A tleap script that builds the chain and sets N, CA, C and O, in Angstrom:
source leaprc.protein.ff14SB
mol = sequence {
  NMET SER LYS ALA TYR GLU SER ILE MET ARG
  GLY LEU LYS GLU ILE GLU ALA HIE LYS ASN
  GLY THR ALA LYS LEU ARG THR THR VAL LEU
  GLU ILE GLU PRO THR PRO ARG TYR ASP ALA
  LYS ALA VAL LYS LYS LEU ARG LEU GLU LEU
  ARG LEU PRO GLN ARG ALA PHE ALA ARG VAL
  CYS GLY VAL SER ASN LYS THR VAL GLU ALA
  TRP GLU SER GLY ARG ASN GLU PRO ASN GLY
  SER ALA ARG ARG LEU PHE GLU LEU ILE GLU
  LYS ASP LYS GLU ALA LEU GLU ARG GLY GLY
  ILE LEU VAL ILE CSER
}
set mol.1.N position { 21.419 -179.494 6.062 }
set mol.1.CA position { 20.721 -179.535 4.792 }
set mol.1.C position { 21.731 -179.562 3.649 }
set mol.1.O position { 22.849 -179.062 3.770 }
set mol.2.N position { 21.312 -180.150 2.557 }
set mol.2.CA position { 22.214 -180.258 1.415 }
set mol.2.C position { 22.298 -178.927 0.667 }
set mol.2.O position { 21.416 -178.074 0.762 }
set mol.3.N position { 23.385 -178.785 -0.073 }
set mol.3.CA position { 23.574 -177.581 -0.881 }
set mol.3.C position { 22.481 -177.460 -1.941 }
set mol.3.O position { 22.017 -176.361 -2.245 }
set mol.4.N position { 22.080 -178.589 -2.494 }
set mol.4.CA position { 21.029 -178.567 -3.516 }
set mol.4.C position { 19.723 -178.042 -2.921 }
set mol.4.O position { 19.053 -177.209 -3.532 }
set mol.5.N position { 19.365 -178.521 -1.746 }
set mol.5.CA position { 18.146 -178.074 -1.089 }
set mol.5.C position { 18.213 -176.577 -0.815 }
set mol.5.O position { 17.258 -175.848 -1.083 }
set mol.6.N position { 19.334 -176.124 -0.283 }
set mol.6.CA position { 19.490 -174.700 0.030 }
set mol.6.C position { 19.390 -173.850 -1.236 }
set mol.6.O position { 18.793 -172.774 -1.218 }
set mol.7.N position { 19.964 -174.322 -2.313 }
set mol.7.CA position { 19.918 -173.589 -3.577 }
set mol.7.C position { 18.486 -173.501 -4.113 }
set mol.7.O position { 18.051 -172.451 -4.584 }
set mol.8.N position { 17.771 -174.608 -4.033 }
set mol.8.CA position { 16.383 -174.628 -4.481 }
set mol.8.C position { 15.535 -173.683 -3.643 }
set mol.8.O position { 14.738 -172.915 -4.183 }
set mol.9.N position { 15.704 -173.735 -2.326 }
set mol.9.CA position { 14.921 -172.870 -1.438 }
set mol.9.C position { 15.240 -171.392 -1.676 }
set mol.9.O position { 14.341 -170.552 -1.657 }
set mol.10.N position { 16.511 -171.077 -1.900 }
set mol.10.CA position { 16.910 -169.704 -2.178 }
set mol.10.C position { 16.245 -169.223 -3.483 }
set mol.10.O position { 15.756 -168.097 -3.564 }
set mol.11.N position { 16.240 -170.093 -4.491 }
set mol.11.CA position { 15.613 -169.762 -5.765 }
set mol.11.C position { 14.117 -169.538 -5.623 }
set mol.11.O position { 13.564 -168.613 -6.216 }
set mol.12.N position { 13.459 -170.391 -4.832 }
set mol.12.CA position { 12.020 -170.233 -4.617 }
set mol.12.C position { 11.692 -168.930 -3.889 }
set mol.12.O position { 10.696 -168.272 -4.191 }
set mol.13.N position { 12.539 -168.568 -2.931 }
set mol.13.CA position { 12.329 -167.300 -2.212 }
set mol.13.C position { 12.528 -166.110 -3.140 }
set mol.13.O position { 11.802 -165.121 -3.040 }
set mol.14.N position { 13.501 -166.195 -4.041 }
set mol.14.CA position { 13.721 -165.118 -5.018 }
set mol.14.C position { 12.522 -164.986 -5.951 }
set mol.14.O position { 12.103 -163.875 -6.278 }
set mol.15.N position { 11.978 -166.109 -6.375 }
set mol.15.CA position { 10.805 -166.082 -7.252 }
set mol.15.C position { 9.623 -165.452 -6.530 }
set mol.15.O position { 8.904 -164.630 -7.098 }
set mol.16.N position { 9.429 -165.839 -5.287 }
set mol.16.CA position { 8.327 -165.286 -4.504 }
set mol.16.C position { 8.487 -163.772 -4.330 }
set mol.16.O position { 7.515 -163.027 -4.449 }
set mol.17.N position { 9.710 -163.321 -4.050 }
set mol.17.CA position { 9.965 -161.889 -3.896 }
set mol.17.C position { 9.719 -161.151 -5.214 }
set mol.17.O position { 9.190 -160.040 -5.214 }
set mol.18.N position { 10.091 -161.748 -6.301 }
set mol.18.CA position { 9.854 -161.141 -7.621 }
set mol.18.C position { 8.360 -161.025 -7.886 }
set mol.18.O position { 7.872 -159.999 -8.361 }
set mol.19.N position { 7.650 -162.096 -7.570 }
set mol.19.CA position { 6.208 -162.122 -7.782 }
set mol.19.C position { 5.506 -161.066 -6.931 }
set mol.19.O position { 4.533 -160.457 -7.377 }
set mol.20.N position { 5.991 -160.847 -5.710 }
set mol.20.CA position { 5.403 -159.859 -4.798 }
set mol.20.C position { 5.864 -158.436 -5.095 }
set mol.20.O position { 5.357 -157.483 -4.504 }
set mol.21.N position { 6.815 -158.290 -6.000 }
set mol.21.CA position { 7.296 -156.960 -6.354 }
set mol.21.C position { 8.392 -156.439 -5.444 }
set mol.21.O position { 8.766 -155.272 -5.556 }
set mol.22.N position { 8.918 -157.256 -4.552 }
set mol.22.CA position { 9.968 -156.790 -3.638 }
set mol.22.C position { 11.369 -157.074 -4.166 }
set mol.22.O position { 12.356 -156.681 -3.546 }
set mol.23.N position { 11.462 -157.747 -5.295 }
set mol.23.CA position { 12.763 -158.016 -5.920 }
set mol.23.C position { 12.564 -158.057 -7.432 }
set mol.23.O position { 11.489 -158.403 -7.923 }
set mol.24.N position { 13.597 -157.704 -8.143 }
set mol.24.CA position { 13.536 -157.733 -9.603 }
set mol.24.C position { 14.506 -158.789 -10.108 }
set mol.24.O position { 15.709 -158.724 -9.854 }
set mol.25.N position { 13.965 -159.756 -10.820 }
set mol.25.CA position { 14.797 -160.798 -11.396 }
set mol.25.C position { 14.945 -160.555 -12.888 }
set mol.25.O position { 14.061 -159.988 -13.531 }
set mol.26.N position { 16.056 -160.984 -13.421 }
set mol.26.CA position { 16.267 -160.909 -14.856 }
set mol.26.C position { 15.350 -161.941 -15.508 }
set mol.26.O position { 15.333 -163.108 -15.114 }
set mol.27.N position { 14.598 -161.502 -16.499 }
set mol.27.CA position { 13.697 -162.417 -17.193 }
set mol.27.C position { 13.973 -162.369 -18.693 }
set mol.27.O position { 14.464 -161.371 -19.222 }
set mol.28.N position { 13.656 -163.437 -19.343 }
set mol.28.CA position { 13.800 -163.538 -20.793 }
set mol.28.C position { 12.489 -164.026 -21.364 }
set mol.28.O position { 11.918 -165.007 -20.888 }
set mol.29.N position { 12.017 -163.341 -22.380 }
set mol.29.CA position { 10.792 -163.748 -23.052 }
set mol.29.C position { 11.183 -164.421 -24.364 }
set mol.29.O position { 11.903 -163.848 -25.182 }
set mol.30.N position { 10.711 -165.611 -24.544 }
set mol.30.CA position { 10.993 -166.362 -25.762 }
set mol.30.C position { 9.741 -166.438 -26.617 }
set mol.30.O position { 8.648 -166.703 -26.118 }
set mol.31.N position { 9.913 -166.206 -27.899 }
set mol.31.CA position { 8.827 -166.416 -28.845 }
set mol.31.C position { 9.303 -167.476 -29.826 }
set mol.31.O position { 10.297 -167.281 -30.526 }
set mol.32.N position { 8.608 -168.572 -29.875 }
set mol.32.CA position { 8.991 -169.680 -30.741 }
set mol.32.C position { 7.879 -169.888 -31.755 }
set mol.32.O position { 6.727 -170.144 -31.408 }
set mol.33.N position { 8.260 -169.771 -33.008 }
set mol.33.CA position { 7.293 -169.952 -34.075 }
set mol.33.C position { 6.831 -171.409 -34.117 }
set mol.33.O position { 7.625 -172.320 -33.881 }
set mol.34.N position { 5.557 -171.627 -34.414 }
set mol.34.CA position { 5.096 -173.007 -34.554 }
set mol.34.C position { 5.745 -173.645 -35.782 }
set mol.34.O position { 6.152 -172.953 -36.715 }
set mol.35.N position { 5.833 -174.947 -35.766 }
set mol.35.CA position { 6.421 -175.641 -36.911 }
set mol.35.C position { 5.440 -175.594 -38.079 }
set mol.35.O position { 4.237 -175.781 -37.896 }
set mol.36.N position { 5.960 -175.342 -39.279 }
set mol.36.CA position { 5.066 -175.333 -40.443 }
set mol.36.C position { 4.596 -176.741 -40.784 }
set mol.36.O position { 5.232 -177.726 -40.408 }
set mol.37.N position { 3.497 -176.825 -41.487 }
set mol.37.CA position { 2.978 -178.125 -41.925 }
set mol.37.C position { 3.691 -178.532 -43.209 }
set mol.37.O position { 4.022 -177.681 -44.034 }
set mol.38.N position { 3.920 -179.797 -43.374 }
set mol.38.CA position { 4.516 -180.334 -44.591 }
set mol.38.C position { 3.628 -181.460 -45.085 }
set mol.38.O position { 3.585 -182.541 -44.496 }
set mol.39.N position { 2.919 -181.193 -46.173 }
set mol.39.CA position { 2.106 -182.245 -46.767 }
set mol.39.C position { 2.983 -183.079 -47.706 }
set mol.39.O position { 4.183 -182.834 -47.829 }
set mol.40.N position { 2.372 -184.060 -48.362 }
set mol.40.CA position { 3.114 -184.983 -49.224 }
set mol.40.C position { 3.896 -184.245 -50.305 }
set mol.40.O position { 5.059 -184.561 -50.556 }
set mol.41.N position { 3.264 -183.264 -50.944 }
set mol.41.CA position { 3.935 -182.512 -52.014 }
set mol.41.C position { 5.144 -181.753 -51.485 }
set mol.41.O position { 6.194 -181.724 -52.127 }
set mol.42.N position { 4.996 -181.138 -50.316 }
set mol.42.CA position { 6.083 -180.332 -49.738 }
set mol.42.C position { 7.284 -181.201 -49.357 }
set mol.42.O position { 8.432 -180.797 -49.544 }
set mol.43.N position { 7.017 -182.385 -48.825 }
set mol.43.CA position { 8.112 -183.295 -48.447 }
set mol.43.C position { 8.869 -183.730 -49.701 }
set mol.43.O position { 10.099 -183.693 -49.744 }
set mol.44.N position { 8.122 -184.139 -50.706 }
set mol.44.CA position { 8.767 -184.600 -51.939 }
set mol.44.C position { 9.534 -183.452 -52.605 }
set mol.44.O position { 10.638 -183.655 -53.108 }
set mol.45.N position { 8.958 -182.258 -52.609 }
set mol.45.CA position { 9.620 -181.092 -53.202 }
set mol.45.C position { 10.956 -180.827 -52.505 }
set mol.45.O position { 11.968 -180.586 -53.163 }
set mol.46.N position { 10.952 -180.872 -51.179 }
set mol.46.CA position { 12.182 -180.649 -50.428 }
set mol.46.C position { 13.228 -181.717 -50.765 }
set mol.46.O position { 14.397 -181.406 -50.994 }
set mol.47.N position { 12.798 -182.958 -50.789 }
set mol.47.CA position { 13.729 -184.051 -51.104 }
set mol.47.C position { 14.322 -183.869 -52.491 }
set mol.47.O position { 15.522 -184.058 -52.688 }
set mol.48.N position { 13.491 -183.507 -53.442 }
set mol.48.CA position { 13.974 -183.326 -54.812 }
set mol.48.C position { 14.895 -182.108 -54.928 }
set mol.48.O position { 15.857 -182.125 -55.696 }
set mol.49.N position { 14.600 -181.059 -54.168 }
set mol.49.CA position { 15.487 -179.886 -54.158 }
set mol.49.C position { 16.872 -180.260 -53.638 }
set mol.49.O position { 17.880 -179.706 -54.077 }
set mol.50.N position { 16.911 -181.197 -52.706 }
set mol.50.CA position { 18.192 -181.680 -52.174 }
set mol.50.C position { 18.837 -182.692 -53.110 }
set mol.50.O position { 19.982 -183.097 -52.910 }
set mol.51.N position { 18.092 -183.096 -54.135 }
set mol.51.CA position { 18.564 -184.075 -55.125 }
set mol.51.C position { 18.950 -185.395 -54.454 }
set mol.51.O position { 20.005 -185.969 -54.722 }
set mol.52.N position { 18.051 -185.856 -53.569 }
set mol.52.CA position { 18.293 -187.105 -52.845 }
set mol.52.C position { 17.229 -188.131 -53.176 }
set mol.52.O position { 16.054 -187.788 -53.307 }
set mol.53.N position { 17.629 -189.393 -53.312 }
set mol.53.CA position { 16.619 -190.447 -53.408 }
set mol.53.C position { 15.967 -190.638 -52.036 }
set mol.53.O position { 16.489 -190.183 -51.019 }
set mol.54.N position { 14.835 -191.307 -52.028 }
set mol.54.CA position { 14.110 -191.502 -50.762 }
set mol.54.C position { 14.990 -192.145 -49.697 }
set mol.54.O position { 14.936 -191.751 -48.532 }
set mol.55.N position { 15.788 -193.115 -50.077 }
set mol.55.CA position { 16.631 -193.841 -49.102 }
set mol.55.C position { 17.610 -192.878 -48.412 }
set mol.55.O position { 17.766 -192.922 -47.192 }
set mol.56.N position { 18.261 -192.020 -49.185 }
set mol.56.CA position { 19.223 -191.073 -48.610 }
set mol.56.C position { 18.510 -190.027 -47.769 }
set mol.56.O position { 18.994 -189.641 -46.705 }
set mol.57.N position { 17.360 -189.572 -48.247 }
set mol.57.CA position { 16.584 -188.583 -47.483 }
set mol.57.C position { 16.153 -189.172 -46.146 }
set mol.57.O position { 16.164 -188.488 -45.123 }
set mol.58.N position { 15.775 -190.447 -46.166 }
set mol.58.CA position { 15.385 -191.125 -44.921 }
set mol.58.C position { 16.546 -191.154 -43.941 }
set mol.58.O position { 16.356 -190.923 -42.747 }
set mol.59.N position { 17.739 -191.435 -44.432 }
set mol.59.CA position { 18.916 -191.479 -43.546 }
set mol.59.C position { 19.222 -190.102 -42.981 }
set mol.59.O position { 19.564 -189.971 -41.806 }
set mol.60.N position { 19.099 -189.072 -43.816 }
set mol.60.CA position { 19.321 -187.697 -43.339 }
set mol.60.C position { 18.345 -187.357 -42.216 }
set mol.60.O position { 18.717 -186.717 -41.232 }
set mol.61.N position { 17.100 -187.789 -42.371 }
set mol.61.CA position { 16.058 -187.481 -41.386 }
set mol.61.C position { 16.069 -188.427 -40.185 }
set mol.61.O position { 15.394 -188.177 -39.186 }
set mol.62.N position { 16.837 -189.515 -40.286 }
set mol.62.CA position { 16.888 -190.478 -39.190 }
set mol.62.C position { 15.633 -191.321 -39.078 }
set mol.62.O position { 15.237 -191.727 -37.986 }
set mol.63.N position { 15.003 -191.584 -40.236 }
set mol.63.CA position { 13.784 -192.393 -40.252 }
set mol.63.C position { 13.945 -193.516 -41.268 }
set mol.63.O position { 14.941 -193.571 -41.990 }
set mol.64.N position { 12.972 -194.403 -41.322 }
set mol.64.CA position { 13.020 -195.514 -42.273 }
set mol.64.C position { 12.577 -195.056 -43.662 }
set mol.64.O position { 11.940 -194.015 -43.823 }
set mol.65.N position { 12.934 -195.863 -44.652 }
set mol.65.CA position { 12.476 -195.604 -46.022 }
set mol.65.C position { 10.952 -195.600 -46.084 }
set mol.65.O position { 10.350 -194.789 -46.788 }
set mol.66.N position { 10.343 -196.508 -45.344 }
set mol.66.CA position { 8.874 -196.611 -45.316 }
set mol.66.C position { 8.243 -195.325 -44.792 }
set mol.66.O position { 7.171 -194.927 -45.249 }
set mol.67.N position { 8.898 -194.682 -43.842 }
set mol.67.CA position { 8.370 -193.429 -43.300 }
set mol.67.C position { 8.363 -192.349 -44.372 }
set mol.67.O position { 7.376 -191.630 -44.523 }
set mol.68.N position { 9.452 -192.230 -45.113 }
set mol.68.CA position { 9.505 -191.238 -46.193 }
set mol.68.C position { 8.454 -191.562 -47.250 }
set mol.68.O position { 7.782 -190.662 -47.753 }
set mol.69.N position { 8.308 -192.834 -47.587 }
set mol.69.CA position { 7.272 -193.239 -48.545 }
set mol.69.C position { 5.887 -192.825 -48.051 }
set mol.69.O position { 5.071 -192.323 -48.823 }
set mol.70.N position { 5.629 -193.037 -46.766 }
set mol.70.CA position { 4.330 -192.682 -46.191 }
set mol.70.C position { 4.118 -191.163 -46.210 }
set mol.70.O position { 3.010 -190.699 -46.482 }
set mol.71.N position { 5.163 -190.393 -45.925 }
set mol.71.CA position { 5.042 -188.927 -45.995 }
set mol.71.C position { 4.703 -188.490 -47.406 }
set mol.71.O position { 3.799 -187.682 -47.620 }
set mol.72.N position { 5.439 -189.034 -48.369 }
set mol.72.CA position { 5.274 -188.587 -49.752 }
set mol.72.C position { 3.989 -189.095 -50.396 }
set mol.72.O position { 3.525 -188.515 -51.379 }
set mol.73.N position { 3.416 -190.145 -49.873 }
set mol.73.CA position { 2.143 -190.644 -50.405 }
set mol.73.C position { 0.957 -189.996 -49.688 }
set mol.73.O position { -0.188 -190.140 -50.118 }
set mol.74.N position { 1.237 -189.286 -48.598 }
set mol.74.CA position { 0.160 -188.651 -47.832 }
set mol.74.C position { -0.477 -189.555 -46.807 }
set mol.74.O position { -1.464 -189.170 -46.180 }
set mol.75.N position { 0.064 -190.759 -46.614 }
set mol.75.CA position { -0.491 -191.669 -45.598 }
set mol.75.C position { -0.192 -191.171 -44.188 }
set mol.75.O position { -1.002 -191.343 -43.277 }
set mol.76.N position { 0.970 -190.555 -44.015 }
set mol.76.CA position { 1.373 -189.995 -42.720 }
set mol.76.C position { 1.906 -188.590 -42.937 }
set mol.76.O position { 2.310 -188.229 -44.042 }
set mol.77.N position { 1.903 -187.801 -41.869 }
set mol.77.CA position { 2.522 -186.476 -41.898 }
set mol.77.C position { 3.757 -186.497 -41.017 }
set mol.77.O position { 3.786 -187.192 -40.001 }
set mol.78.N position { 4.782 -185.738 -41.399 }
set mol.78.CA position { 5.971 -185.656 -40.546 }
set mol.78.C position { 5.605 -185.100 -39.166 }
set mol.78.O position { 4.723 -184.251 -39.037 }
set mol.79.N position { 6.303 -185.598 -38.138 }
set mol.79.CA position { 6.058 -185.103 -36.781 }
set mol.79.C position { 6.742 -183.756 -36.573 }
set mol.79.O position { 7.389 -183.237 -37.482 }
set mol.80.N position { 6.601 -183.202 -35.401 }
set mol.80.CA position { 7.138 -181.875 -35.104 }
set mol.80.C position { 8.633 -181.735 -35.313 }
set mol.80.O position { 9.086 -180.741 -35.881 }
set mol.81.N position { 9.409 -182.716 -34.863 }
set mol.81.CA position { 10.859 -182.596 -35.008 }
set mol.81.C position { 11.273 -182.698 -36.475 }
set mol.81.O position { 12.193 -182.003 -36.905 }
set mol.82.N position { 10.607 -183.552 -37.243 }
set mol.82.CA position { 10.909 -183.653 -38.677 }
set mol.82.C position { 10.519 -182.352 -39.380 }
set mol.82.O position { 11.257 -181.871 -40.240 }
set mol.83.N position { 9.377 -181.785 -39.024 }
set mol.83.CA position { 8.950 -180.515 -39.638 }
set mol.83.C position { 9.937 -179.401 -39.324 }
set mol.83.O position { 10.232 -178.576 -40.188 }
set mol.84.N position { 10.450 -179.367 -38.104 }
set mol.84.CA position { 11.432 -178.327 -37.743 }
set mol.84.C position { 12.715 -178.533 -38.550 }
set mol.84.O position { 13.310 -177.567 -39.026 }
set mol.85.N position { 13.142 -179.791 -38.704 }
set mol.85.CA position { 14.318 -180.089 -39.523 }
set mol.85.C position { 14.093 -179.617 -40.953 }
set mol.85.O position { 14.973 -178.987 -41.539 }
set mol.86.N position { 12.923 -179.913 -41.526 }
set mol.86.CA position { 12.622 -179.491 -42.891 }
set mol.86.C position { 12.660 -177.972 -43.014 }
set mol.86.O position { 13.174 -177.430 -43.993 }
set mol.87.N position { 12.116 -177.297 -42.017 }
set mol.87.CA position { 12.116 -175.832 -42.020 }
set mol.87.C position { 13.548 -175.297 -42.038 }
set mol.87.O position { 13.863 -174.386 -42.804 }
set mol.88.N position { 14.405 -175.855 -41.205 }
set mol.88.CA position { 15.799 -175.417 -41.154 }
set mol.88.C position { 16.515 -175.702 -42.473 }
set mol.88.O position { 17.294 -174.877 -42.949 }
set mol.89.N position { 16.255 -176.860 -43.058 }
set mol.89.CA position { 16.875 -177.200 -44.340 }
set mol.89.C position { 16.406 -176.239 -45.423 }
set mol.89.O position { 17.205 -175.782 -46.241 }
set mol.90.N position { 15.106 -175.929 -45.431 }
set mol.90.CA position { 14.589 -175.004 -46.439 }
set mol.90.C position { 15.250 -173.642 -46.337 }
set mol.90.O position { 15.519 -172.996 -47.350 }
set mol.91.N position { 15.513 -173.203 -45.104 }
set mol.91.CA position { 16.134 -171.892 -44.898 }
set mol.91.C position { 17.614 -171.887 -45.252 }
set mol.91.O position { 18.174 -170.840 -45.577 }
set mol.92.N position { 18.250 -173.056 -45.191 }
set mol.92.CA position { 19.684 -173.136 -45.450 }
set mol.92.C position { 20.003 -174.516 -46.026 }
set mol.92.O position { 20.335 -175.445 -45.291 }
set mol.93.N position { 19.900 -174.634 -47.333 }
set mol.93.CA position { 20.085 -175.928 -48.012 }
set mol.93.C position { 21.482 -176.515 -47.798 }
set mol.93.O position { 21.651 -177.733 -47.849 }
set mol.94.N position { 22.478 -175.669 -47.560 }
set mol.94.CA position { 23.848 -176.169 -47.384 }
set mol.94.C position { 24.152 -176.612 -45.948 }
set mol.94.O position { 25.238 -177.128 -45.682 }
set mol.95.N position { 23.225 -176.422 -45.037 }
set mol.95.CA position { 23.461 -176.754 -43.630 }
set mol.95.C position { 23.826 -178.224 -43.433 }
set mol.95.O position { 24.661 -178.552 -42.589 }
set mol.96.N position { 23.209 -179.095 -44.200 }
set mol.96.CA position { 23.498 -180.528 -44.054 }
set mol.96.C position { 24.940 -180.842 -44.409 }
set mol.96.O position { 25.590 -181.656 -43.754 }
set mol.97.N position { 25.429 -180.194 -45.443 }
set mol.97.CA position { 26.825 -180.420 -45.837 }
set mol.97.C position { 27.780 -179.788 -44.841 }
set mol.97.O position { 28.756 -180.417 -44.431 }
set mol.98.N position { 27.509 -178.553 -44.449 }
set mol.98.CA position { 28.386 -177.877 -43.470 }
set mol.98.C position { 28.441 -178.624 -42.157 }
set mol.98.O position { 29.482 -178.672 -41.502 }
set mol.99.N position { 27.321 -179.207 -41.776 }
set mol.99.CA position { 27.276 -179.957 -40.519 }
set mol.99.C position { 27.843 -181.357 -40.613 }
set mol.99.O position { 27.900 -182.078 -39.617 }
set mol.100.N position { 28.266 -181.749 -41.817 }
set mol.100.CA position { 28.840 -183.080 -41.989 }
set mol.100.C position { 27.806 -184.184 -42.011 }
set mol.100.O position { 28.158 -185.362 -41.942 }
set mol.101.N position { 26.534 -183.825 -42.108 }
set mol.101.CA position { 25.460 -184.831 -42.140 }
set mol.101.C position { 25.373 -185.451 -43.522 }
set mol.101.O position { 25.131 -186.648 -43.669 }
set mol.102.N position { 25.575 -184.618 -44.530 }
set mol.102.CA position { 25.493 -185.065 -45.923 }
set mol.102.C position { 26.827 -184.744 -46.583 }
set mol.102.O position { 27.197 -183.579 -46.734 }
set mol.103.N position { 27.537 -185.785 -46.971 }
set mol.103.CA position { 28.841 -185.602 -47.614 }
set mol.103.C position { 28.696 -186.006 -49.071 }
set mol.103.O position { 28.406 -187.162 -49.382 }
set mol.104.N position { 28.901 -185.040 -49.964 }
set mol.104.CA position { 28.776 -185.297 -51.397 }
set mol.104.C position { 30.175 -185.354 -51.985 }
set mol.104.O position { 30.957 -184.411 -51.861 }
set mol.105.N position { 30.481 -186.481 -52.631 }
set mol.105.CA position { 31.821 -186.606 -53.226 }
set mol.105.C position { 31.727 -186.984 -54.682 }
set mol.105.O position { 32.751 -187.134 -55.348 }
savepdb mol mol.pdb
quit
């Protein structure tokens, strides 16, 4: 048998023993906050706080100019990954510069 198969089977047996109470495995509980909603006003407010035109904001977000226009007009809402990015930016406005994503000269 392959090492991968043996490792998987060993892991499954450990899980079963943990479930039956005959073994204690280290567990980690994760709590992940849901992404906040960003309506048209919130997207535009964030962009303006960053002092970016729509084109630059689109590049920062990795989307097209049309997508930013649609967010800010209310035609579309940002998806989960964009909302998480916005949340992180709101919490730390300098993160884009520190990460080298936005270089202001």
